[in-house]
FIBA-605978 format. One record per residue (C-alpha): residue in three letters; chain; x, y, z. Coordinates in Angstrom, 2 decimals, padded with zeros to 5 digits. Each point is the difference from the previous one (the first is absolute). Example, Ala and Ser with C-alpha at 12.3 -4.5 7.8 and 13.67 -1.06 7.14 Angstrom:
2
[drengu ALA,A,[012.30,-004.50,007.80]]
[drengu SER,A,[001.37,003.44,-000.66]]
// end
This chain:
384
[drengu MET,A,[-028.45,-019.06,012.76]]
[drengu SER,A,[002.67,002.40,001.22]]
[drengu ARG,A,[002.24,001.60,-002.58]]
[drengu PRO,A,[003.73,-000.79,-000.19]]
[drengu ARG,A,[002.22,002.37,001.94]]
[drengu LEU,A,[002.97,001.62,-001.74]]
[drengu CYS,A,[002.84,001.96,001.61]]
[drengu ILE,A,[002.27,002.09,-002.25]]
[drengu ALA,A,[003.31,001.01,001.61]]
[drengu THR,A,[002.65,002.49,-001.10]]
[drengu THR,A,[003.00,001.30,001.91]]
[drengu VAL,A,[-000.87,003.69,-000.32]]
[drengu PRO,A,[-003.30,001.76,-000.80]]
[drengu ILE,A,[001.35,001.70,-003.12]]
[drengu SER,A,[-000.27,-003.41,-001.66]]
[drengu LEU,A,[-003.74,-000.05,000.70]]
[drengu THR,A,[-000.53,003.46,-001.45]]
[drengu GLY,A,[002.54,-000.16,-002.81]]
[drengu LEU,A,[000.21,-003.62,-001.14]]
[drengu ILE,A,[-003.43,-001.55,000.57]]
[drengu PRO,A,[-002.55,002.82,000.33]]
[drengu GLY,A,[-003.56,-001.23,-000.38]]
[drengu GLN,A,[000.92,-003.67,000.23]]
[drengu ALA,A,[-001.36,-000.63,003.49]]
[drengu ARG,A,[-003.23,001.87,-000.80]]
[drengu MET,A,[-000.47,-002.12,-003.12]]
[drengu LEU,A,[000.70,-003.29,001.79]]
[drengu ALA,A,[-002.48,000.94,002.73]]
[drengu ALA,A,[-002.77,-001.08,-002.39]]
[drengu ASP,A,[001.07,-003.62,000.56]]
[drengu PHE,A,[002.13,000.02,003.17]]
[drengu ASP,A,[000.07,001.51,003.46]]
[drengu VAL,A,[003.18,002.06,-000.44]]
[drengu GLU,A,[002.33,001.47,002.61]]
[drengu LEU,A,[003.28,001.80,-000.67]]
[drengu LEU,A,[003.19,-000.22,002.04]]
[drengu THR,A,[002.94,002.40,-000.13]]
[drengu SER,A,[002.19,002.24,002.17]]
[drengu PRO,A,[-001.14,003.31,001.52]]
[drengu GLY,A,[000.28,003.16,-002.09]]
[drengu GLU,A,[-001.89,003.00,-001.26]]
[drengu LEU,A,[-001.21,-001.91,-003.08]]
[drengu VAL,A,[-001.85,-002.59,002.10]]
[drengu GLU,A,[-003.06,002.22,000.21]]
[drengu VAL,A,[000.18,000.70,-003.74]]
[drengu ALA,A,[000.02,-003.74,-000.68]]
[drengu ARG,A,[-002.82,-000.61,002.47]]
[drengu ALA,A,[-002.18,002.57,-001.71]]
[drengu ASN,A,[000.90,-001.18,-003.51]]
[drengu GLU,A,[-000.70,-003.66,000.70]]
[drengu ASP,A,[-002.84,000.39,002.53]]
[drengu THR,A,[001.36,-002.78,002.21]]
[drengu SER,A,[001.80,-000.45,003.29]]
[drengu ILE,A,[003.79,000.18,000.24]]
[drengu ALA,A,[002.13,-001.63,002.68]]
[drengu THR,A,[003.38,001.62,000.63]]
[drengu PHE,A,[003.20,-001.55,001.33]]
[drengu PRO,A,[003.53,001.46,000.31]]
[drengu LEU,A,[001.40,-001.50,-003.19]]
[drengu THR,A,[003.19,001.50,-001.44]]
[drengu ARG,A,[001.62,-000.24,-003.42]]
[drengu THR,A,[003.52,-000.13,001.45]]
[drengu ILE,A,[001.87,-003.12,001.12]]
[drengu ASP,A,[-000.71,000.02,003.75]]
[drengu PRO,A,[-000.20,-003.51,001.53]]
[drengu ARG,A,[-000.76,001.24,003.52]]
[drengu ALA,A,[-002.98,002.10,-001.11]]
[drengu ASP,A,[-001.22,-002.76,-002.29]]
[drengu LEU,A,[000.07,-002.63,002.74]]
[drengu SER,A,[-001.79,002.30,002.41]]
[drengu VAL,A,[-002.99,000.49,-002.33]]
[drengu LEU,A,[-000.48,-003.68,-000.87]]
[drengu PRO,A,[-002.00,-001.01,003.12]]
[drengu SER,A,[-002.53,002.78,-000.52]]
[drengu LEU,A,[-000.40,-001.01,-003.65]]
[drengu VAL,A,[-000.64,-003.61,001.02]]
[drengu ARG,A,[-002.66,001.14,002.48]]
[drengu TYR,A,[-001.60,002.18,-002.65]]
[drengu PHE,A,[-000.29,-002.86,-002.51]]
[drengu ARG,A,[-001.33,-002.38,002.66]]
[drengu ARG,A,[-002.66,002.54,000.87]]
[drengu THR,A,[-001.05,001.00,-003.53]]
[drengu ARG,A,[000.46,-003.46,-001.59]]
[drengu PRO,A,[000.23,001.03,-003.67]]
[drengu HIS,A,[-000.46,-002.68,-002.63]]
[drengu ILE,A,[002.54,001.73,-002.24]]
[drengu LEU,A,[002.95,002.18,000.88]]
[drengu GLN,A,[001.39,002.02,-002.93]]
[drengu THR,A,[003.35,001.67,000.64]]
[drengu TYR,A,[001.83,002.52,-002.16]]
[drengu THR,A,[003.50,001.45,000.65]]
[drengu PRO,A,[002.88,-001.93,001.62]]
[drengu LYS,A,[-000.33,000.77,003.70]]
[drengu ALA,A,[-003.77,-000.48,000.15]]
[drengu GLY,A,[000.48,-003.22,-001.92]]
[drengu LEU,A,[002.63,-001.32,002.38]]
[drengu LEU,A,[-001.67,000.83,003.32]]
[drengu CYS,A,[-003.64,-000.48,-000.96]]
[drengu THR,A,[000.47,-003.38,-001.70]]
[drengu MET,A,[001.97,-001.22,003.04]]
[drengu ALA,A,[-002.65,001.22,002.41]]
[drengu ALA,A,[-002.89,-001.24,-002.14]]
[drengu ARG,A,[001.54,-003.45,-000.29]]
[drengu ALA,A,[000.35,-000.15,003.79]]
[drengu ALA,A,[-003.65,001.08,000.27]]
[drengu ARG,A,[-001.04,-002.66,-002.55]]
[drengu VAL,A,[-001.31,002.37,-002.63]]
[drengu PRO,A,[-000.68,-002.52,-002.81]]
[drengu LEU,A,[000.90,002.04,-003.11]]
[drengu ARG,A,[003.03,002.30,000.11]]
[drengu VAL,A,[000.70,001.74,-003.32]]
[drengu HIS,A,[003.18,002.03,-000.36]]
[drengu GLY,A,[000.05,002.37,-002.97]]
[drengu VAL,A,[003.46,001.00,-001.20]]
[drengu VAL,A,[-000.03,003.43,-001.64]]
[drengu GLY,A,[003.73,000.74,-000.04]]
[drengu MET,A,[003.25,-001.63,001.02]]
[drengu PRO,A,[002.52,002.07,002.03]]
[drengu LEU,A,[002.18,-003.13,000.04]]
[drengu MET,A,[000.84,000.57,-003.69]]
[drengu GLU,A,[002.15,003.02,000.81]]
[drengu ALA,A,[001.11,-000.82,003.55]]
[drengu ARG,A,[003.62,-000.87,000.78]]
[drengu GLY,A,[001.94,-001.59,002.84]]
[drengu ALA,A,[-001.69,-000.61,003.34]]
[drengu ARG,A,[-003.16,001.79,-001.08]]
[drengu ARG,A,[-000.37,-002.37,-002.96]]
[drengu ALA,A,[000.44,-003.03,002.25]]
[drengu ILE,A,[-002.60,001.27,002.48]]
[drengu LEU,A,[-002.51,000.85,-002.73]]
[drengu GLY,A,[000.47,-003.42,-001.58]]
[drengu VAL,A,[-000.77,-001.72,003.29]]
[drengu THR,A,[-003.07,002.14,000.66]]
[drengu GLU,A,[-001.40,-000.68,-003.49]]
[drengu ARG,A,[000.39,-003.76,000.47]]
[drengu VAL,A,[-001.52,000.10,003.49]]
[drengu THR,A,[-002.97,001.96,-001.36]]
[drengu TYR,A,[-000.54,-002.50,-002.79]]
[drengu ALA,A,[000.22,-002.90,002.45]]
[drengu ASN,A,[-002.75,001.53,002.13]]
[drengu ALA,A,[-002.26,000.91,-002.92]]
[drengu THR,A,[-002.34,-002.52,-001.59]]
[drengu HIS,A,[-000.12,001.87,-003.32]]
[drengu LEU,A,[002.37,002.35,-001.84]]
[drengu THR,A,[-000.76,002.58,-002.68]]
[drengu ALA,A,[002.22,002.35,-001.99]]
[drengu ASN,A,[-001.17,003.15,-001.72]]
[drengu SER,A,[001.92,-000.71,-003.22]]
[drengu THR,A,[001.07,-003.03,-001.97]]
[drengu GLY,A,[003.63,001.15,000.14]]
[drengu LEU,A,[-000.10,000.12,003.79]]
[drengu GLN,A,[-001.74,-003.38,000.01]]
[drengu ARG,A,[002.91,-001.48,-002.00]]
[drengu TRP,A,[002.61,001.65,002.23]]
[drengu MET,A,[-001.61,-001.39,003.15]]
[drengu SER,A,[-000.17,-003.48,-001.52]]
[drengu GLU,A,[003.64,000.14,-001.10]]
[drengu HIS,A,[001.48,001.44,003.19]]
[drengu LEU,A,[-002.27,-000.52,003.00]]
[drengu THR,A,[-002.65,-002.70,-000.16]]
[drengu ARG,A,[-001.21,-003.14,-001.74]]
[drengu ARG,A,[-003.53,000.76,001.12]]
[drengu ARG,A,[-002.68,001.05,-002.46]]
[drengu VAL,A,[-000.10,003.77,-000.54]]
[drengu ASP,A,[-003.18,001.40,-001.58]]
[drengu VAL,A,[-000.48,003.20,-002.00]]
[drengu ILE,A,[-003.45,001.59,000.14]]
[drengu GLY,A,[-001.17,000.84,-003.52]]
[drengu TYR,A,[002.85,001.63,-001.95]]
[drengu GLY,A,[001.62,001.15,003.22]]
[drengu SER,A,[-000.30,003.21,002.03]]
[drengu ILE,A,[-001.20,000.27,003.58]]
[drengu ASN,A,[-003.23,001.93,-000.56]]
[drengu GLY,A,[-000.45,000.73,-003.68]]
[drengu ILE,A,[-000.71,003.52,-001.22]]
[drengu ASP,A,[-003.23,001.95,000.44]]
[drengu LEU,A,[-000.10,001.38,-003.52]]
[drengu THR,A,[-002.71,002.52,000.87]]
[drengu ARG,A,[002.57,001.90,002.11]]
[drengu TYR,A,[002.44,000.29,-002.89]]
[drengu ASP,A,[-001.97,001.65,-002.77]]
[drengu GLY,A,[002.83,002.06,-001.43]]
[drengu PRO,A,[-001.92,002.74,-001.85]]
[drengu ALA,A,[-002.50,000.59,002.80]]
[drengu HIS,A,[002.59,000.14,002.77]]
[drengu ARG,A,[002.43,002.07,-002.03]]
[drengu ALA,A,[-002.70,002.60,-000.42]]
[drengu ALA,A,[-000.69,-000.03,003.74]]
[drengu HIS,A,[003.56,000.03,001.35]]
[drengu ARG,A,[002.73,000.67,-002.55]]
[drengu ALA,A,[000.14,003.80,-000.09]]
[drengu ARG,A,[-000.43,000.38,003.78]]
[drengu VAL,A,[002.68,-002.52,000.97]]
[drengu ARG,A,[002.47,001.30,-002.54]]
[drengu ALA,A,[-000.52,003.53,001.25]]
[drengu GLU,A,[000.60,-001.13,003.60]]
[drengu LEU,A,[003.23,-001.70,-001.06]]
[drengu GLY,A,[001.21,002.88,-002.14]]
[drengu PHE,A,[-000.26,-002.02,-003.23]]
[drengu GLY,A,[-001.35,001.54,-003.22]]
[drengu ASP,A,[-001.73,-001.40,-003.06]]
[drengu GLU,A,[003.33,000.05,-001.84]]
[drengu HIS,A,[001.58,-002.49,002.41]]
[drengu LEU,A,[000.07,-003.76,-000.50]]
[drengu VAL,A,[-000.51,-001.51,003.45]]
[drengu TRP,A,[001.36,-003.42,000.96]]
[drengu LEU,A,[-001.71,-001.56,003.02]]
[drengu PHE,A,[001.48,-002.46,002.51]]
[drengu VAL,A,[-002.32,-001.46,002.66]]
[drengu GLY,A,[001.45,-002.24,002.69]]
[drengu ARG,A,[002.24,-000.21,003.01]]
[drengu VAL,A,[002.94,002.37,-000.44]]
[drengu VAL,A,[002.62,-002.65,000.72]]
[drengu ARG,A,[003.03,-001.50,-001.67]]
[drengu ASP,A,[-001.64,-003.22,-001.22]]
[drengu LYS,A,[-002.68,001.95,-001.86]]
[drengu GLY,A,[002.81,001.28,-002.22]]
[drengu VAL,A,[-000.20,003.58,001.30]]
[drengu VAL,A,[003.77,000.46,-000.20]]
[drengu GLU,A,[000.07,-000.91,-003.69]]
[drengu LEU,A,[-003.14,002.04,-000.64]]
[drengu VAL,A,[001.52,003.17,001.41]]
[drengu GLU,A,[003.24,-000.58,-001.91]]
[drengu ALA,A,[-001.80,-000.65,-003.28]]
[drengu PHE,A,[-002.47,002.86,000.37]]
[drengu THR,A,[002.57,002.66,000.90]]
[drengu ARG,A,[002.04,-000.87,-003.09]]
[drengu LEU,A,[-003.15,-000.02,-002.14]]
[drengu HIS,A,[-001.01,003.41,001.31]]
[drengu ARG,A,[003.26,001.58,-001.14]]
[drengu ARG,A,[-000.94,-000.82,-003.60]]
[drengu ARG,A,[-003.78,000.18,000.34]]
[drengu PRO,A,[-000.67,002.91,002.36]]
[drengu HIS,A,[-003.77,-000.33,-000.45]]
[drengu ALA,A,[000.08,-003.39,001.83]]
[drengu ARG,A,[-001.25,-000.18,003.58]]
[drengu LEU,A,[-000.04,-002.75,002.63]]
[drengu LEU,A,[-002.78,-000.43,002.58]]
[drengu VAL,A,[000.69,-002.41,002.88]]
[drengu VAL,A,[-002.94,-001.26,002.09]]
[drengu GLY,A,[000.76,-002.28,002.94]]
[drengu PRO,A,[001.51,-000.29,003.48]]
[drengu THR,A,[003.65,-000.35,000.91]]
[drengu GLU,A,[001.11,-002.94,002.16]]
[drengu PRO,A,[003.39,000.98,001.44]]
[drengu GLU,A,[-000.22,-002.68,002.68]]
[drengu LEU,A,[-000.44,-002.83,-002.53]]
[drengu ASP,A,[001.59,000.92,-003.33]]
[drengu PRO,A,[001.49,003.50,-000.02]]
[drengu ILE,A,[001.12,001.77,-003.14]]
[drengu PRO,A,[003.42,001.69,-000.10]]
[drengu GLY,A,[000.27,003.51,001.35]]
[drengu ALA,A,[000.93,001.41,-003.42]]
[drengu THR,A,[-003.13,-001.49,-001.57]]
[drengu GLU,A,[-002.16,001.35,002.82]]
[drengu GLU,A,[001.55,003.44,-000.44]]
[drengu THR,A,[-000.71,000.00,-003.74]]
[drengu LEU,A,[-003.61,-001.01,000.57]]
[drengu ARG,A,[-000.37,002.86,002.46]]
[drengu THR,A,[001.73,002.77,-001.96]]
[drengu HIS,A,[-000.14,-000.69,-003.74]]
[drengu PRO,A,[-002.19,002.64,-001.67]]
[drengu ALA,A,[-001.69,-002.52,-002.33]]
[drengu ILE,A,[-000.85,-002.58,002.69]]
[drengu ARG,A,[-002.93,000.11,002.42]]
[drengu CYS,A,[-000.45,-002.47,002.89]]
[drengu VAL,A,[-003.41,000.04,001.67]]
[drengu GLY,A,[000.27,-002.97,002.40]]
[drengu TYR,A,[-002.63,-002.69,000.53]]
[drengu LYS,A,[-003.46,000.69,-001.44]]
[drengu LEU,A,[-003.05,-002.13,000.69]]
[drengu ASP,A,[-001.47,000.92,-003.39]]
[drengu VAL,A,[002.45,000.06,-002.93]]
[drengu VAL,A,[-002.59,000.75,-002.69]]
[drengu PRO,A,[000.64,003.78,000.02]]
[drengu TYR,A,[003.72,-000.64,-000.55]]
[drengu LEU,A,[-000.67,-002.46,-002.80]]
[drengu ALA,A,[-002.12,002.74,-001.55]]
[drengu ALA,A,[002.89,002.45,000.25]]
[drengu ALA,A,[002.49,-002.42,-001.61]]
[drengu ASP,A,[000.83,-000.84,-003.61]]
[drengu ALA,A,[001.95,-003.22,000.59]]
[drengu TYR,A,[000.88,-002.45,002.77]]
[drengu VAL,A,[003.31,-001.49,001.13]]
[drengu LEU,A,[000.78,-002.95,002.29]]
[drengu PRO,A,[003.70,-001.00,000.05]]
[drengu SER,A,[-000.44,-002.54,002.81]]
[drengu TYR,A,[002.40,-002.84,000.83]]
[drengu ARG,A,[-002.75,-002.39,001.13]]
[drengu GLU,A,[-003.78,-000.19,-000.16]]
[drengu GLY,A,[-002.91,-002.34,000.34]]
[drengu LEU,A,[-002.49,001.55,-002.42]]
[drengu PRO,A,[000.36,003.78,000.36]]
[drengu ASN,A,[-003.31,001.69,000.65]]
[drengu GLY,A,[001.38,003.39,-001.04]]
[drengu LEU,A,[000.67,-001.27,-003.51]]
[drengu LEU,A,[-003.56,-001.29,-000.19]]
[drengu GLU,A,[-001.37,003.36,001.14]]
[drengu ALA,A,[002.13,001.88,-002.52]]
[drengu ALA,A,[-001.03,-002.32,-002.82]]
[drengu ALA,A,[-003.65,000.28,001.00]]
[drengu PHE,A,[000.40,003.76,-000.24]]
[drengu GLY,A,[001.49,-000.31,-003.48]]
[drengu LEU,A,[003.50,001.11,000.99]]
[drengu PRO,A,[002.96,-001.50,-001.88]]
[drengu ALA,A,[002.53,-001.60,002.33]]
[drengu VAL,A,[003.68,-000.81,000.29]]
[drengu ALA,A,[000.82,-002.79,002.46]]
[drengu THR,A,[002.71,-002.52,000.74]]
[drengu ASP,A,[-000.05,-003.40,-001.67]]
[drengu ILE,A,[-000.72,-001.98,003.16]]
[drengu ASN,A,[-002.79,-002.37,001.00]]
[drengu GLY,A,[-003.27,001.81,000.45]]
[drengu CYS,A,[000.98,003.05,-002.04]]
[drengu ASN,A,[000.49,-002.14,-003.09]]
[drengu GLU,A,[-003.42,-001.55,000.55]]
[drengu VAL,A,[-001.81,003.34,000.12]]
[drengu ILE,A,[002.05,001.45,-002.88]]
[drengu ASP,A,[000.03,-001.70,-003.37]]
[drengu ARG,A,[003.43,001.12,-001.24]]
[drengu ASP,A,[-000.14,002.82,-002.57]]
[drengu ARG,A,[-003.77,-000.40,-000.35]]
[drengu THR,A,[-001.32,001.35,003.30]]
[drengu GLY,A,[003.23,001.44,001.43]]
[drengu LEU,A,[003.79,-000.15,000.05]]
[drengu LEU,A,[002.11,-002.40,002.08]]
[drengu VAL,A,[003.61,000.60,001.08]]
[drengu PRO,A,[002.51,-002.01,002.04]]
[drengu ALA,A,[-000.13,000.53,003.76]]
[drengu LYS,A,[002.72,002.19,001.56]]
[drengu ASP,A,[000.96,001.48,-003.39]]
[drengu ALA,A,[-000.33,003.78,000.15]]
[drengu ARG,A,[001.24,000.48,-003.57]]
[drengu ALA,A,[-002.62,-002.34,-001.47]]
[drengu LEU,A,[-002.65,001.68,002.14]]
[drengu GLU,A,[001.08,003.42,-001.24]]
[drengu SER,A,[-000.25,-001.13,-003.63]]
[drengu ALA,A,[-003.52,-001.35,000.52]]
[drengu LEU,A,[-001.12,003.17,001.78]]
[drengu GLU,A,[001.37,002.07,-002.86]]
[drengu ALA,A,[-001.73,-002.14,-002.62]]
[drengu LEU,A,[-003.43,000.76,001.45]]
[drengu THR,A,[000.84,003.58,000.99]]
[drengu THR,A,[000.80,000.86,-003.63]]
[drengu SER,A,[-002.81,-001.95,-001.70]]
[drengu ARG,A,[-003.44,000.90,001.29]]
[drengu GLU,A,[-001.64,-002.03,-002.78]]
[drengu ARG,A,[001.86,-003.18,000.98]]
[drengu ALA,A,[-000.77,000.62,003.67]]
[drengu GLU,A,[-003.71,000.39,-000.66]]
[drengu GLU,A,[-000.04,-003.18,-002.11]]
[drengu LEU,A,[001.56,-001.99,002.86]]
[drengu GLY,A,[-002.43,001.52,002.49]]
[drengu ARG,A,[-003.05,-001.04,-002.01]]
[drengu ALA,A,[001.29,-003.56,-000.32]]
[drengu GLY,A,[000.74,-000.13,003.73]]
[drengu ARG,A,[-003.55,001.00,000.87]]
[drengu ALA,A,[-001.38,-002.75,-002.27]]
[drengu ARG,A,[002.24,-002.60,001.67]]
[drengu VAL,A,[-001.20,000.96,003.49]]
[drengu GLU,A,[-003.63,-000.15,-001.13]]
[drengu GLU,A,[000.62,-003.48,-001.37]]
[drengu ARG,A,[001.95,-001.48,002.94]]
[drengu TYR,A,[-000.31,001.99,003.20]]
[drengu ASP,A,[-003.53,001.40,000.30]]
[drengu GLN,A,[-000.75,-000.08,003.73]]
[drengu ARG,A,[-003.46,-001.49,-000.43]]
[drengu VAL,A,[001.52,-002.98,-001.81]]
[drengu TYR,A,[002.82,-000.37,002.53]]
[drengu TRP,A,[-002.40,000.08,002.95]]
[drengu GLY,A,[-002.01,-002.76,-001.65]]
[drengu HIS,A,[003.15,-002.15,-000.23]]
[drengu LEU,A,[000.86,000.74,003.65]]
[drengu ARG,A,[-003.47,-000.85,001.28]]
[drengu ALA,A,[000.05,-003.25,-002.01]]
[drengu TYR,A,[003.43,-000.86,001.44]]
[drengu TYR,A,[-001.23,000.31,003.60]]
[drengu GLN,A,[-003.13,-001.98,-000.79]]
[drengu ARG,A,[002.10,-002.74,-001.61]]
[drengu ILE,A,[002.40,-000.45,002.91]]
[drengu LEU,A,[-002.94,-000.01,002.42]]
[drengu ALA,A,[-001.68,-002.72,-002.06]]
[drengu GLU,A,[003.22,-002.02,-000.23]]
[drengu ARG,A,[000.35,000.10,003.77]]
// end
């Protein structure tokens, strides 16, 4: 008997390498897996990592109806030719276009996984457009999943009456705990990375990993950190992630501070963040919106204490005051106070870090998550 065919689609290849690495390779034990994304230099990285074929189409993350309509016919032809039993989409644009095309091609199971919600922070015409595209995507999907229970509730309250599932405790891929052995990786990377950045042993390094955009709270982070640094000159800030000026630019003054402040280092996007986790002492994520933030899981797995905003997703990873500190979103003063609390108390920071590692081991171990995901696909196949 032939095995079920599974197509996993994301808008851009960085999602394959950054959000779900190893997932396709794991699922290949039970499914014939093919990936779908847009062209880019990371396509070959994903192909090598997952050991499977990748189809590329000109998908864009921007709102561009003309380009979107032009790619739909080729997507329909692709799904008619490959005839997957299950389509799994992640990210908004891949979800919209691929579920539409797959429905036209009569793909029987179309699962859209929601891992974040730009609609939460959108305003005006953009909000209206994003609301329509979410609802159209859901209408063309046969199944919906969310990567956190908070996001699941938000979708049910604002967008759909359909069932929304959460796989395991949430997440999109779980955490490979073997990659985040703090002591071992600190020994391998910490001194080298700190030397490259110009940081010494006497510095306490805060790490931010993510898109350097407004809705990740970068404006408040820079404001809070620069004030903290005036009082605590041994504090340092390390920023790992790409800018997105075409989608969500930060103000020019914030960009200038990131570029010129003597205690801040920005290193851009990195495929492997483990060396930077090794170089850090604590983690910060002042985001306005999240699904279930993978960076917080990675930091917790590494034993780093964290400060994050009290929003859905973040407040599922962090157990308030036991595994990390939570602050209101868009509140630079509260963020500054939390940063100072852990900058001045190494003992408290280490206590939170140990508890965070235990929580990730309990809830988000990748091997357990992958078991839940495999069982989910097998269940919906059986129900069909």
